N, C-alpha and C positions, 0 to 999 in steps of 0.2 A: 198739200195741205199748208209746208213752208208760209204760202203767202194766205193762209185759213188763219194762220196763228197769226202770220205779222200784223192780220185787218183787227184781228180781234185784241192785240196789245194795243194797237192806235187808238183803236175805239174806249177802251178801258184806262187809257192815260186821257182823251177826251172827257169821259165821264169824271176821272176822281177831279181834273182838270175846273170843271165846272159847277164842281161838288165843293172843292174849296171855296171858288169864287164866289161862289152864293153869299146870298147876307145870311144863309140859313145855321150860321154859328157852328159851320163846321171846323173853321181853324181853330175857334176855340178848343173843337174837341181834341184835334192833333195835337198842340201845341201841350196839354194836359196830360192826354193817355196816348204818348207816341209811338209805345212798344205795342198797344193794342190797334194804332192803328195799320202802324204797321205787318200788325198778324192778319188783321183786314186783309190789307190788300195784296199780301200773298195768297191770301186762302182765296179769295174772289178770282185771281187769277188763275191759280192750281185750280179749281173747281172749274173753271172755265174751259180750259185745259183739257180737263180729263171728260168732260161732256161733248167738246168736240171730237179728241181722240174718238171717245167711247161710238159717237155716229158714225165716224171716220169705217174704224172697224168693223160696226154692224153691217157697213154699206160691202165693206169687202169680203164680210167672210158667207154673207147669203147670196153674192153674185148681184147685186142692183148697181155696182159698181160700173160690172163690164155691159151690162144692161143699157144703161145711160151713155157710156164711152158708144155703143154703137148707132146710138141717136145722130141721126145726120142733122147740119146746122141748115136753117132753112134760109138763112139768108145767104146762104153760100151756092143756092142753088137756082 
């Protein structure tokens, strides 16, 4: 789960860096409305974490995660 969160955070940072350095005038929005930009970034991160955690808990409660763990890796046979 920790690796999933780290992967999500790296992807999110890369996405925002691409948006910031593109020519879509996002950098002007960041400079003019820094509090709105911070709120947008943090709320997007929280939403992504909530969705990932919801999927994880759903798999755990429903028992699908145990079934997935029992599947043998075809590369090792």
